[in-house]
C-alpha positions as CSV (number, residue, x, y, z in Angstrom):
1,M,11.6,130.8,137.8
2,P,9.0,128.8,135.7
3,K,9.5,125.2,134.7
4,M,11.4,124.5,131.5
5,K,9.2,123.4,128.6
6,T,10.0,120.2,126.7
7,K,10.7,120.8,123.0
8,A,7.8,119.1,121.1
9,G,10.1,117.9,118.3
10,A,12.5,116.2,120.7
11,K,9.6,114.6,122.6
12,K,8.4,112.9,119.4
13,R,11.9,111.8,118.3
14,F,13.6,110.5,121.4
15,S,12.8,108.2,124.3
16,L,14.7,107.1,127.4
17,T,15.9,103.6,128.2
18,G,15.8,102.1,131.7
19,T,19.5,102.9,132.2
20,G,19.1,106.6,131.2
21,K,20.4,106.4,127.7
22,I,18.5,108.0,124.8
23,K,17.0,106.0,122.0
24,R,16.6,107.3,118.5
25,K,15.3,106.1,115.1
26,H,17.3,106.0,111.9
27,A,16.9,108.5,109.1
28,F,16.2,107.6,105.4
29,K,13.3,105.3,106.1
30,S,10.3,107.6,105.2
31,H,10.3,107.8,101.4
32,I,12.2,106.9,98.2
33,L,12.3,103.3,99.4
34,T,12.2,101.6,96.0
35,K,15.9,102.1,95.3
36,K,17.0,100.9,98.7
37,T,17.8,97.2,99.3
38,I,15.6,95.1,101.6
39,K,18.6,94.6,103.9
40,Q,19.2,98.4,104.1
41,K,15.5,99.0,104.9
42,R,15.5,96.3,107.5
43,N,18.6,97.6,109.2
44,L,17.1,101.2,109.3
45,T,14.1,99.8,111.2
46,A,16.1,99.1,114.3
47,T,16.5,101.8,116.9
48,G,19.9,103.2,117.8
49,L,21.4,105.1,120.7
50,V,22.3,108.8,120.7
51,H,26.0,109.5,120.7
52,T,27.4,110.6,124.1
53,A,28.5,113.9,122.6
54,D,24.9,114.8,121.7
55,E,23.3,113.5,124.9
56,Q,23.6,116.8,126.9
57,N,21.9,118.9,124.2
58,I,19.0,116.4,123.9
59,K,18.5,116.1,127.6
60,K,18.2,120.0,127.7
61,C,15.5,119.7,124.9
62,L,13.7,117.1,126.9
63,A,13.9,119.4,130.0
64,M,15.9,116.9,132.0
65,K,18.8,117.9,134.3
């Protein structure tokens, strides 16, 4: 059986932490920024963690076990 390929979209969007959790970026930071407050934009800059319910699917997309 051949190796599983990594999904290119997942590869660009997610990264692993040292403890094996999955980091993600926040949405709503790409355009239409004029109506958002500075505080809102600043808070969207920080990375977050993927919810545990979604981790299994994302690890499949990243071709992890």
